[in-house]
C-alpha positions, 0 to 999 in steps of 0.5 A: 152097450146093451139095450133094454129089454121090450118083450110083452111084459116090460113095465107092466109092473104097477099096471098088472098089479093086484091091487085089490089083493082078492084071490083069483076064485074058481068060479072066476075063471070057470065064468061064461060069457054070451056071443053079443056081451059087453065086457072089459079087460082087466088082465088079472096078474097072477094068471099067466096064460090067456092074458090079451096084450098090454095096450089093451088093459081097461078097453071096452068091447063085444064077445064075437066068437069063442076059441076054445076056453078063449074069447075073441072081443072087438074093440075099437082102437082109433078108427080101427076094429081089432080082436083081441083074444083073452081068457074068461079070468082076464074079462069082467061083465058090463 
């Protein structure tokens, strides 16, 4: 008997599906954010590198630091504060 896989990308077909079917532009990849700005985590399904975990899709938070080409976003998950590392492609400014 085999077990169903429960990996990082399991059950993400509809969650990460490209709803608006627009192509990822170079401007989106090179976008810069300032520390302290508010962002929403919206994973781009066409780019796998730097994608945050699927649980945090649609959450909003504050950028607290930059780590290489990625950003560290602080979100509130229940009563805890968590730090998410995500690339700029997967973040949208509010």
